LUMTIVEX-489735 format. One record per atom (N, C-alpha, C, O, CB): residue number from 0; atom name; x, y, z. Coordinates in Angstrom, 3 decimals, padded with zeros to 6 digits. Glycine has a CB too. Layout:
<rs>
[NUM; 'CA'; [X; Y; Z]]
...
</rs>
This chain:
<rs>
[0; 'N'; [-010.449; 008.292; -006.995]]
[0; 'CA'; [-010.958; 007.718; -005.576]]
[0; 'C'; [-011.574; 009.063; -005.275]]
[0; 'O'; [-011.070; 010.159; -005.519]]
[0; 'CB'; [-009.702; 007.085; -004.329]]
[1; 'N'; [-013.146; 008.733; -004.511]]
[1; 'CA'; [-013.588; 010.034; -004.145]]
[1; 'C'; [-012.665; 010.000; -002.431]]
[1; 'O'; [-011.768; 009.180; -002.237]]
[1; 'CB'; [-015.644; 010.153; -004.173]]
[2; 'N'; [-013.005; 010.810; -001.576]]
[2; 'CA'; [-012.863; 011.386; -000.159]]
[2; 'C'; [-013.606; 009.860; 001.203]]
[2; 'O'; [-013.230; 009.512; 002.323]]
[2; 'CB'; [-014.098; 013.263; -000.215]]
[3; 'N'; [-014.876; 009.332; 000.174]]
[3; 'CA'; [-015.784; 008.835; 000.855]]
[3; 'C'; [-014.888; 007.355; 000.751]]
[3; 'O'; [-014.364; 006.810; 001.722]]
[3; 'CB'; [-017.401; 009.051; 000.256]]
[4; 'N'; [-014.853; 006.924; -000.454]]
[4; 'CA'; [-014.377; 005.728; -000.574]]
[4; 'C'; [-012.732; 005.318; -000.075]]
[4; 'O'; [-012.386; 004.185; 000.261]]
[4; 'CB'; [-014.620; 005.525; -001.945]]
[5; 'N'; [-011.972; 006.349; -000.114]]
[5; 'CA'; [-010.646; 007.054; 000.791]]
[5; 'C'; [-011.264; 006.522; 001.881]]
[5; 'O'; [-011.239; 005.292; 001.863]]
[5; 'CB'; [-010.287; 008.909; 000.874]]
[6; 'N'; [-011.992; 007.162; 003.138]]
[6; 'CA'; [-012.656; 006.809; 004.495]]
[6; 'C'; [-013.131; 005.587; 004.380]]
[6; 'O'; [-013.207; 004.970; 005.442]]
[6; 'CB'; [-013.766; 007.689; 004.952]]
[7; 'N'; [-013.526; 004.963; 003.287]]
[7; 'CA'; [-014.336; 003.639; 003.682]]
[7; 'C'; [-012.558; 002.408; 003.970]]
[7; 'O'; [-012.435; 001.579; 004.871]]
[7; 'CB'; [-015.819; 003.007; 001.798]]
[8; 'N'; [-011.410; 002.766; 002.788]]
[8; 'CA'; [-010.464; 002.003; 002.636]]
[8; 'C'; [-009.471; 002.230; 003.867]]
[8; 'O'; [-008.624; 001.468; 004.333]]
[8; 'CB'; [-009.937; 002.213; 001.317]]
[9; 'N'; [-009.852; 003.548; 004.252]]
[9; 'CA'; [-009.140; 003.872; 006.080]]
[9; 'C'; [-009.770; 003.496; 006.982]]
[9; 'O'; [-009.282; 003.636; 008.104]]
[9; 'CB'; [-008.966; 005.306; 006.667]]
[10; 'N'; [-011.232; 002.812; 006.820]]
[10; 'CA'; [-011.506; 002.364; 007.739]]
[10; 'C'; [-010.997; 000.844; 008.039]]
[10; 'O'; [-010.919; 000.563; 009.235]]
[10; 'CB'; [-012.672; 002.611; 007.723]]
[11; 'N'; [-010.645; -000.157; 007.119]]
[11; 'CA'; [-010.869; -001.125; 006.687]]
[11; 'C'; [-008.563; -001.787; 007.192]]
[11; 'O'; [-008.212; -002.794; 007.806]]
[11; 'CB'; [-011.793; -000.804; 004.782]]
[12; 'N'; [-007.943; -001.017; 006.765]]
[12; 'CA'; [-007.007; -000.706; 006.704]]
[12; 'C'; [-006.019; -000.632; 008.376]]
[12; 'O'; [-004.932; -000.919; 008.878]]
[12; 'CB'; [-007.317; 000.379; 005.904]]
[13; 'N'; [-007.668; 000.114; 008.742]]
[13; 'CA'; [-007.086; 000.131; 010.324]]
[13; 'C'; [-006.891; -001.381; 011.576]]
[13; 'O'; [-006.248; -001.645; 012.592]]
[13; 'CB'; [-008.267; 001.203; 011.060]]
[14; 'N'; [-007.638; -001.858; 010.912]]
[14; 'CA'; [-007.261; -003.030; 011.700]]
[14; 'C'; [-006.085; -004.105; 011.171]]
[14; 'O'; [-005.511; -004.879; 011.938]]
[14; 'CB'; [-008.538; -003.771; 011.868]]
[15; 'N'; [-005.856; -004.033; 009.903]]
[15; 'CA'; [-004.616; -004.169; 009.625]]
[15; 'C'; [-002.836; -004.600; 010.208]]
[15; 'O'; [-002.157; -003.849; 010.906]]
[15; 'CB'; [-004.757; -003.303; 009.322]]
[16; 'N'; [-002.440; -005.825; 009.751]]
[16; 'CA'; [-001.200; -005.008; 010.405]]
[16; 'C'; [000.036; -005.257; 008.996]]
[16; 'O'; [-000.062; -006.050; 008.059]]
[16; 'CB'; [-000.589; -005.899; 012.307]]
[17; 'N'; [000.746; -004.627; 009.184]]
[17; 'CA'; [001.624; -004.552; 007.512]]
[17; 'C'; [002.395; -006.065; 007.232]]
[17; 'O'; [003.173; -006.864; 007.754]]
[17; 'CB'; [003.193; -003.083; 007.522]]
[18; 'N'; [001.861; -005.914; 006.434]]
[18; 'CA'; [002.236; -007.473; 005.791]]
[18; 'C'; [004.717; -007.029; 005.366]]
[18; 'O'; [005.844; -007.364; 005.731]]
[18; 'CB'; [000.555; -007.762; 003.303]]
[19; 'N'; [004.090; -006.275; 004.572]]
[19; 'CA'; [005.996; -005.761; 004.287]]
[19; 'C'; [006.568; -004.795; 004.734]]
[19; 'O'; [005.904; -003.768; 004.589]]
[19; 'CB'; [006.474; -005.400; 002.983]]
[20; 'N'; [008.056; -004.577; 005.498]]
[20; 'CA'; [008.666; -004.238; 006.126]]
[20; 'C'; [010.102; -003.557; 004.985]]
[20; 'O'; [011.002; -004.199; 004.442]]
[20; 'CB'; [008.711; -005.346; 007.142]]
[21; 'N'; [009.837; -002.156; 004.950]]
[21; 'CA'; [011.048; -001.363; 004.013]]
[21; 'C'; [012.135; -000.883; 004.819]]
[21; 'O'; [011.910; 000.103; 005.521]]
[21; 'CB'; [010.514; -000.009; 003.208]]
[22; 'N'; [013.481; -001.506; 004.846]]
[22; 'CA'; [013.998; -001.478; 005.325]]
[22; 'C'; [015.496; -000.453; 004.617]]
[22; 'O'; [015.255; 000.466; 003.834]]
[22; 'CB'; [013.781; -002.649; 005.695]]
[23; 'N'; [016.567; -000.696; 004.920]]
[23; 'CA'; [018.034; -000.097; 005.173]]
[23; 'C'; [018.470; -000.021; 003.601]]
[23; 'O'; [019.499; 000.545; 003.230]]
[23; 'CB'; [019.191; -001.206; 006.254]]
[24; 'N'; [017.337; -000.817; 002.531]]
[24; 'CA'; [018.078; -001.345; 001.347]]
[24; 'C'; [016.728; -000.433; 000.731]]
[24; 'O'; [016.781; -000.590; -000.489]]
[24; 'CB'; [018.410; -003.335; 001.030]]
[25; 'N'; [015.349; 000.597; 001.128]]
[25; 'CA'; [015.218; 001.307; 000.994]]
[25; 'C'; [013.978; 000.196; -000.246]]
[25; 'O'; [013.768; -000.926; 000.213]]
[25; 'CB'; [016.414; 002.308; 000.990]]
[26; 'N'; [013.587; 000.360; -001.004]]
[26; 'CA'; [012.659; 000.183; -002.436]]
[26; 'C'; [013.771; -001.160; -003.822]]
[26; 'O'; [014.365; -000.859; -004.858]]
[26; 'CB'; [012.508; 002.487; -003.341]]
[27; 'N'; [013.660; -002.036; -003.391]]
[27; 'CA'; [014.418; -003.044; -004.168]]
[27; 'C'; [013.178; -003.836; -004.990]]
[27; 'O'; [012.042; -004.065; -004.576]]
[27; 'CB'; [015.395; -004.113; -003.087]]
[28; 'N'; [013.649; -004.106; -006.022]]
[28; 'CA'; [013.029; -004.487; -007.056]]
[28; 'C'; [012.034; -006.015; -007.168]]
[28; 'O'; [011.123; -006.339; -007.931]]
[28; 'CB'; [014.111; -004.436; -007.914]]
[29; 'N'; [012.591; -006.593; -006.222]]
[29; 'CA'; [011.718; -007.803; -005.372]]
[29; 'C'; [010.749; -007.437; -004.050]]
[29; 'O'; [009.678; -007.756; -003.534]]
[29; 'CB'; [012.859; -008.883; -004.735]]
[30; 'N'; [011.298; -007.006; -003.964]]
[30; 'CA'; [009.834; -005.700; -003.104]]
[30; 'C'; [008.898; -004.916; -003.289]]
[30; 'O'; [007.969; -004.468; -002.617]]
[30; 'CB'; [010.042; -004.756; -002.558]]
[31; 'N'; [009.508; -004.751; -004.914]]
[31; 'CA'; [008.604; -003.492; -005.900]]
[31; 'C'; [007.900; -005.384; -006.675]]
[31; 'O'; [007.053; -005.168; -007.541]]
[31; 'CB'; [010.126; -001.751; -007.555]]
[32; 'N'; [008.090; -006.513; -006.509]]
[32; 'CA'; [007.430; -007.559; -007.574]]
[32; 'C'; [006.478; -007.581; -006.060]]
[32; 'O'; [005.335; -007.125; -006.038]]
[32; 'CB'; [008.507; -009.314; -008.426]]
[33; 'N'; [006.901; -007.960; -005.283]]
[33; 'CA'; [006.219; -008.331; -004.265]]
[33; 'C'; [005.396; -007.759; -003.837]]
[33; 'O'; [004.398; -008.397; -004.171]]
[33; 'CB'; [006.708; -008.532; -003.513]]
[34; 'N'; [005.116; -006.997; -003.328]]
[34; 'CA'; [004.248; -005.456; -003.519]]
[34; 'C'; [003.190; -005.623; -004.638]]
[34; 'O'; [002.028; -005.919; -004.356]]
[34; 'CB'; [005.351; -004.041; -004.058]]
[35; 'N'; [003.518; -005.471; -005.638]]
[35; 'CA'; [002.849; -006.159; -006.870]]
[35; 'C'; [001.105; -007.641; -006.106]]
[35; 'O'; [-000.020; -007.738; -005.617]]
[35; 'CB'; [004.782; -007.298; -007.861]]
[36; 'N'; [002.010; -008.163; -006.498]]
[36; 'CA'; [001.664; -009.964; -006.341]]
[36; 'C'; [000.607; -009.652; -004.752]]
[36; 'O'; [-000.374; -010.303; -004.394]]
[36; 'CB'; [003.735; -011.378; -005.939]]
[37; 'N'; [000.977; -008.954; -004.348]]
[37; 'CA'; [-000.236; -008.856; -003.004]]
[37; 'C'; [-000.808; -008.265; -002.953]]
[37; 'O'; [-001.591; -008.397; -002.012]]
[37; 'CB'; [-000.156; -008.708; -001.884]]
[38; 'N'; [-000.991; -007.149; -003.795]]
[38; 'CA'; [-001.603; -006.251; -004.266]]
[38; 'C'; [-003.190; -006.745; -005.001]]
[38; 'O'; [-004.367; -006.623; -004.660]]
[38; 'CB'; [-000.572; -005.645; -005.143]]
[39; 'N'; [-002.455; -007.366; -006.199]]
[39; 'CA'; [-003.225; -008.158; -006.533]]
[39; 'C'; [-004.032; -009.481; -006.181]]
[39; 'O'; [-005.125; -009.924; -006.534]]
[39; 'CB'; [-002.807; -008.208; -007.134]]
[40; 'N'; [-003.350; -009.778; -005.609]]
[40; 'CA'; [-003.840; -011.092; -004.124]]
[40; 'C'; [-005.296; -010.642; -003.256]]
[40; 'O'; [-006.424; -011.086; -003.041]]
[40; 'CB'; [-002.277; -011.070; -002.507]]
[41; 'N'; [-004.249; -009.178; -002.851]]
[41; 'CA'; [-005.560; -008.840; -001.812]]
[41; 'C'; [-006.176; -007.321; -001.489]]
[41; 'O'; [-006.567; -006.923; -000.392]]
[41; 'CB'; [-005.116; -009.343; -000.358]]
[42; 'N'; [-006.151; -006.546; -002.815]]
[42; 'CA'; [-006.216; -004.722; -003.257]]
[42; 'C'; [-005.924; -004.256; -002.025]]
[42; 'O'; [-006.092; -003.038; -002.083]]
[42; 'CB'; [-007.840; -003.909; -003.846]]
[43; 'N'; [-005.668; -004.487; -001.222]]
[43; 'CA'; [-005.561; -002.971; -000.001]]
[43; 'C'; [-004.134; -004.535; 001.044]]
[43; 'O'; [-004.148; -005.725; 001.360]]
[43; 'CB'; [-008.307; -002.214; 001.485]]
[44; 'N'; [-002.857; -002.865; 001.148]]
[44; 'CA'; [-002.186; -003.470; 002.543]]
[44; 'C'; [-001.502; -002.823; 002.626]]
[44; 'O'; [-001.351; -001.836; 001.906]]
[44; 'CB'; [-001.619; -004.687; 002.796]]
[45; 'N'; [-000.712; -003.220; 003.723]]
[45; 'CA'; [-000.466; -001.853; 004.614]]
[45; 'C'; [001.982; -002.170; 004.691]]
[45; 'O'; [002.885; -002.967; 004.943]]
[45; 'CB'; [-001.877; -002.166; 007.074]]
[46; 'N'; [001.731; -001.140; 004.356]]
[46; 'CA'; [003.202; -001.357; 004.343]]
[46; 'C'; [004.130; -000.604; 006.025]]
[46; 'O'; [003.749; 000.030; 007.009]]
[46; 'CB'; [003.742; -000.439; 002.663]]
[47; 'N'; [005.313; -001.100; 005.583]]
[47; 'CA'; [006.235; -000.468; 007.359]]
[47; 'C'; [007.250; -000.014; 006.660]]
[47; 'O'; [007.656; -000.838; 005.841]]
[47; 'CB'; [006.937; -001.782; 008.876]]
[48; 'N'; [007.882; 001.107; 006.675]]
[48; 'CA'; [009.354; 001.709; 007.292]]
[48; 'C'; [010.175; 002.040; 008.102]]
[48; 'O'; [010.558; 003.166; 008.419]]
[48; 'CB'; [009.581; 002.271; 007.209]]
[49; 'N'; [010.481; 001.003; 008.477]]
[49; 'CA'; [011.814; 000.376; 009.822]]
[49; 'C'; [012.582; 001.753; 009.870]]
[49; 'O'; [012.743; 002.253; 008.756]]
[49; 'CB'; [013.252; -001.289; 009.209]]
[50; 'N'; [013.116; 002.506; 010.993]]
[50; 'CA'; [013.591; 003.068; 011.052]]
[50; 'C'; [014.947; 003.250; 010.929]]
[50; 'O'; [015.606; 004.104; 011.522]]
[50; 'CB'; [013.175; 003.209; 011.545]]
[51; 'N'; [015.427; 002.277; 010.004]]
[51; 'CA'; [016.630; 002.228; 009.736]]
[51; 'C'; [016.664; 002.693; 007.908]]
[51; 'O'; [017.541; 003.073; 007.133]]
[51; 'CB'; [017.170; 000.670; 010.245]]
[52; 'N'; [015.732; 002.511; 007.848]]
[52; 'CA'; [015.085; 003.329; 006.023]]
[52; 'C'; [015.158; 005.004; 006.161]]
[52; 'O'; [014.268; 005.676; 006.684]]
[52; 'CB'; [012.832; 002.913; 005.577]]
[53; 'N'; [016.673; 005.659; 005.458]]
[53; 'CA'; [016.626; 007.341; 005.069]]
[53; 'C'; [015.847; 008.235; 004.667]]
[53; 'O'; [015.786; 009.430; 004.954]]
[53; 'CB'; [017.211; 007.648; 004.326]]
[54; 'N'; [014.754; 007.085; 003.420]]
[54; 'CA'; [013.887; 007.782; 002.934]]
[54; 'C'; [012.511; 008.316; 003.511]]
[54; 'O'; [011.890; 007.838; 004.460]]
[54; 'CB'; [013.753; 007.209; 002.058]]
[55; 'N'; [012.159; 009.438; 002.712]]
[55; 'CA'; [011.014; 009.803; 003.424]]
[55; 'C'; [009.690; 008.920; 002.727]]
[55; 'O'; [009.468; 008.612; 001.556]]
[55; 'CB'; [010.861; 011.503; 003.335]]
[56; 'N'; [008.848; 008.636; 004.124]]
[56; 'CA'; [007.319; 007.677; 003.751]]
[56; 'C'; [006.564; 007.936; 002.342]]
[56; 'O'; [006.304; 007.253; 001.352]]
[56; 'CB'; [006.016; 008.082; 004.953]]
[57; 'N'; [006.259; 009.782; 002.916]]
[57; 'CA'; [005.264; 009.886; 000.940]]
[57; 'C'; [006.262; 009.885; -000.078]]
[57; 'O'; [006.026; 009.960; -001.284]]
[57; 'CB'; [004.222; 011.685; 000.428]]
[58; 'N'; [007.295; 009.805; 000.411]]
[58; 'CA'; [008.211; 009.500; -001.189]]
[58; 'C'; [007.881; 007.833; -001.493]]
[58; 'O'; [007.121; 007.269; -002.281]]
[58; 'CB'; [010.409; 009.758; -000.985]]
[59; 'N'; [008.736; 007.402; -000.577]]
[59; 'CA'; [008.555; 005.574; -001.113]]
[59; 'C'; [006.834; 005.225; -001.241]]
[59; 'O'; [006.574; 004.506; -002.206]]
[59; 'CB'; [009.355; 004.201; 000.448]]
[60; 'N'; [005.760; 005.601; -000.476]]
[60; 'CA'; [004.591; 005.580; -001.133]]
[60; 'C'; [004.331; 005.935; -002.561]]
[60; 'O'; [003.703; 004.987; -003.034]]
[60; 'CB'; [003.913; 006.250; -000.488]]
[61; 'N'; [004.480; 006.665; -003.285]]
[61; 'CA'; [004.324; 008.096; -004.287]]
[61; 'C'; [004.886; 007.040; -004.736]]
[61; 'O'; [004.073; 006.121; -004.829]]
[61; 'CB'; [004.922; 009.849; -004.240]]
[62; 'N'; [006.544; 006.607; -005.248]]
[62; 'CA'; [007.199; 005.749; -006.227]]
[62; 'C'; [006.804; 004.719; -005.766]]
[62; 'O'; [007.531; 003.964; -006.412]]
[62; 'CB'; [008.602; 005.769; -006.443]]
[63; 'N'; [005.895; 003.717; -004.807]]
[63; 'CA'; [005.209; 002.361; -004.832]]
[63; 'C'; [004.341; 002.453; -005.276]]
[63; 'O'; [004.167; 001.298; -005.666]]
[63; 'CB'; [004.935; 001.706; -003.882]]
[64; 'N'; [003.315; 003.124; -005.657]]
[64; 'CA'; [001.975; 003.388; -005.865]]
[64; 'C'; [002.264; 003.484; -007.421]]
[64; 'O'; [002.008; 002.554; -008.185]]
[64; 'CB'; [001.285; 004.735; -005.023]]
[65; 'N'; [002.668; 004.358; -007.713]]
[65; 'CA'; [003.414; 004.504; -009.542]]
[65; 'C'; [004.412; 003.246; -010.282]]
[65; 'O'; [004.321; 003.061; -011.496]]
[65; 'CB'; [004.702; 006.009; -009.548]]
[66; 'N'; [005.285; 002.481; -009.498]]
[66; 'CA'; [005.453; 001.455; -009.601]]
[66; 'C'; [005.080; 000.056; -010.213]]
[66; 'O'; [005.514; -000.755; -011.031]]
[66; 'CB'; [005.468; 001.546; -008.970]]
[67; 'N'; [003.379; 000.354; -008.815]]
[67; 'CA'; [002.976; -001.220; -008.441]]
[67; 'C'; [001.442; -000.565; -009.318]]
[67; 'O'; [000.525; -001.353; -009.088]]
[67; 'CB'; [002.914; -001.929; -006.193]]
[68; 'N'; [001.029; 000.456; -010.094]]
[68; 'CA'; [000.035; 000.992; -010.516]]
[68; 'C'; [-000.985; 000.483; -010.013]]
[68; 'O'; [-001.776; -000.346; -010.462]]
[68; 'CB'; [-000.011; 001.029; -011.641]]
[69; 'N'; [-000.891; 001.484; -008.216]]
[69; 'CA'; [-002.102; 001.586; -007.146]]
[69; 'C'; [-002.018; 002.897; -007.133]]
[69; 'O'; [-001.416; 003.758; -007.775]]
[69; 'CB'; [-002.019; 000.874; -005.614]]
[70; 'N'; [-003.069; 002.833; -005.890]]
[70; 'CA'; [-003.807; 004.192; -005.884]]
[70; 'C'; [-002.886; 004.727; -003.599]]
[70; 'O'; [-003.176; 004.041; -002.618]]
[70; 'CB'; [-006.532; 003.690; -006.157]]
[71; 'N'; [-002.331; 005.457; -003.561]]
[71; 'CA'; [-001.823; 005.701; -001.932]]
[71; 'C'; [-003.006; 006.335; -001.445]]
[71; 'O'; [-003.429; 007.443; -001.774]]
[71; 'CB'; [-000.364; 006.764; -001.626]]
[72; 'N'; [-003.684; 005.232; -000.329]]
[72; 'CA'; [-005.121; 005.494; 000.706]]
[72; 'C'; [-004.358; 006.765; 002.174]]
[72; 'O'; [-004.737; 007.802; 002.719]]
[72; 'CB'; [-005.807; 003.266; 001.681]]
[73; 'N'; [-003.202; 005.884; 002.257]]
[73; 'CA'; [-002.828; 007.432; 003.203]]
[73; 'C'; [-000.941; 006.622; 003.937]]
[73; 'O'; [-000.515; 005.467; 003.949]]
[73; 'CB'; [-004.745; 007.870; 005.223]]
[74; 'N'; [-000.628; 007.318; 004.191]]
[74; 'CA'; [000.623; 007.746; 004.658]]
[74; 'C'; [000.831; 008.477; 006.410]]
[74; 'O'; [001.093; 009.632; 006.746]]
[74; 'CB'; [000.984; 008.815; 003.496]]
[75; 'N'; [000.684; 007.748; 006.895]]
[75; 'CA'; [000.400; 008.131; 008.732]]
[75; 'C'; [001.667; 007.570; 009.248]]
[75; 'O'; [001.781; 006.355; 009.407]]
[75; 'CB'; [-001.162; 007.212; 009.686]]
[76; 'N'; [003.224; 008.913; 009.688]]
[76; 'CA'; [004.345; 008.062; 010.290]]
[76; 'C'; [005.362; 007.227; 009.314]]
[76; 'O'; [006.179; 007.591; 008.468]]
[76; 'CB'; [003.656; 007.035; 011.201]]
[77; 'N'; [004.998; 006.090; 009.751]]
[77; 'CA'; [006.398; 004.933; 008.943]]
[77; 'C'; [004.859; 004.282; 008.337]]
[77; 'O'; [005.342; 003.861; 007.286]]
[77; 'CB'; [007.923; 003.410; 010.380]]
[78; 'N'; [003.730; 003.988; 008.256]]
[78; 'CA'; [003.200; 003.211; 007.789]]
[78; 'C'; [002.310; 003.740; 006.752]]
[78; 'O'; [002.029; 004.938; 006.724]]
[78; 'CB'; [002.767; 002.561; 008.651]]
[79; 'N'; [001.774; 002.754; 005.748]]
[79; 'CA'; [001.410; 003.056; 004.174]]
[79; 'C'; [000.367; 002.324; 003.790]]
[79; 'O'; [000.399; 001.094; 003.775]]
[79; 'CB'; [002.505; 002.749; 003.150]]
[80; 'N'; [-000.481; 002.912; 003.503]]
[80; 'CA'; [-001.568; 001.760; 003.045]]
[80; 'C'; [-001.578; 002.077; 001.208]]
[80; 'O'; [-001.465; 003.104; 000.538]]
[80; 'CB'; [-003.497; 002.095; 003.986]]
[81; 'N'; [-001.770; 000.662; 000.881]]
[81; 'CA'; [-001.991; 001.053; -000.950]]
[81; 'C'; [-003.442; 000.432; -001.283]]
[81; 'O'; [-004.189; -000.280; -000.612]]
[81; 'CB'; [-000.593; 000.105; -002.221]]
[82; 'N'; [-003.528; 000.865; -002.312]]
[82; 'CA'; [-004.999; -000.292; -003.341]]
[82; 'C'; [-004.876; 000.048; -004.358]]
[82; 'O'; [-004.621; 001.116; -004.915]]
[82; 'CB'; [-006.789; -000.188; -003.166]]
[83; 'N'; [-005.147; -001.312; -004.740]]
[83; 'CA'; [-005.463; -001.439; -006.084]]
[83; 'C'; [-006.963; -002.838; -006.068]]
[83; 'O'; [-007.391; -003.904; -005.624]]
[83; 'CB'; [-003.734; -001.934; -007.002]]
[84; 'N'; [-007.187; -001.471; -007.100]]
[84; 'CA'; [-008.549; -002.864; -007.129]]
[84; 'C'; [-008.201; -003.830; -008.114]]
[84; 'O'; [-007.441; -003.757; -009.080]]
[84; 'CB'; [-010.294; -002.346; -007.662]]
[85; 'N'; [-008.906; -004.742; -007.675]]
[85; 'CA'; [-008.640; -006.226; -008.280]]
[85; 'C'; [-009.492; -006.397; -009.484]]
[85; 'O'; [-010.581; -005.846; -009.643]]
[85; 'CB'; [-009.010; -007.463; -007.211]]
[86; 'N'; [-008.925; -007.182; -010.300]]
[86; 'CA'; [-009.773; -007.940; -011.304]]
[86; 'C'; [-010.813; -008.289; -011.281]]
[86; 'O'; [-011.046; -008.414; -010.079]]
[86; 'CB'; [-009.478; -008.802; -011.598]]
[87; 'N'; [-011.997; -008.656; -012.016]]
[87; 'CA'; [-013.110; -009.340; -012.112]]
[87; 'C'; [-013.335; -010.188; -010.478]]
[87; 'O'; [-013.815; -009.883; -009.386]]
[87; 'CB'; [-012.922; -010.341; -013.510]]
[88; 'N'; [-012.673; -011.397; -011.095]]
[88; 'CA'; [-012.471; -012.205; -009.879]]
[88; 'C'; [-011.814; -012.550; -008.790]]
[88; 'O'; [-012.058; -013.531; -008.087]]
[88; 'CB'; [-012.443; -012.814; -010.044]]
[89; 'N'; [-010.921; -011.704; -008.623]]
[89; 'CA'; [-010.266; -011.062; -007.823]]
[89; 'C'; [-010.767; -010.155; -006.640]]
[89; 'O'; [-010.367; -009.955; -005.493]]
[89; 'CB'; [-009.642; -010.502; -008.542]]
[90; 'N'; [-011.885; -009.659; -007.457]]
[90; 'CA'; [-012.349; -008.211; -006.301]]
[90; 'C'; [-013.301; -008.551; -005.076]]
[90; 'O'; [-014.398; -009.084; -005.236]]
[90; 'CB'; [-013.360; -006.896; -007.201]]
[91; 'N'; [-012.907; -008.279; -004.131]]
[91; 'CA'; [-012.965; -008.279; -002.683]]
[91; 'C'; [-013.260; -007.068; -002.313]]
[91; 'O'; [-014.254; -007.172; -001.594]]
[91; 'CB'; [-011.816; -008.697; -002.019]]
[92; 'N'; [-013.006; -006.168; -002.386]]
[92; 'CA'; [-013.240; -004.957; -001.799]]
[92; 'C'; [-014.144; -003.563; -002.287]]
[92; 'O'; [-013.695; -002.474; -002.645]]
[92; 'CB'; [-012.062; -004.647; -001.649]]
[93; 'N'; [-015.765; -004.057; -002.152]]
[93; 'CA'; [-017.028; -003.225; -002.806]]
[93; 'C'; [-016.614; -001.509; -002.318]]
[93; 'O'; [-016.529; -001.250; -001.117]]
[93; 'CB'; [-018.860; -003.883; -001.976]]
[94; 'N'; [-016.443; -000.712; -003.090]]
[94; 'CA'; [-015.745; 000.723; -003.049]]
[94; 'C'; [-017.670; 000.896; -002.825]]
[94; 'O'; [-018.580; 000.230; -003.319]]
[94; 'CB'; [-014.491; 001.583; -004.826]]
[95; 'N'; [-017.705; 002.474; -001.553]]
[95; 'CA'; [-018.819; 003.097; -001.431]]
[95; 'C'; [-019.111; 004.074; -002.256]]
[95; 'O'; [-020.178; 004.678; -002.146]]
[95; 'CB'; [-018.926; 003.480; -000.386]]
</rs>
C-alpha cells in the first residue's frame, strides 16, 4: 500500500465510528470471525480498544490484520483502522 493510498483510507476512516470493541477478553475467535465478515462486507472498518483491555493496541492491530488477511491503515491511541480489498462484486473503495 502506498502512502497516498494510506492517506486516502485514513481520510475515509476519519468520519467512521468504531463497529467493534475489544475488551478484557482481548481477541476471541468469535471476534476475529466477526471482523473478517465485516471486512468482506465493508472493506474498511474501525475498532476500539477499551480501557479494560491490557494488550497493546498496535500488537492487537497486527494480530487482527494477520488473522483476517487485512492491512493496518492506522493505530491512533486505542482506535484501529483495518482495510481489506473487496472481491470484484463487493469492491466499493477505489484507491488512488
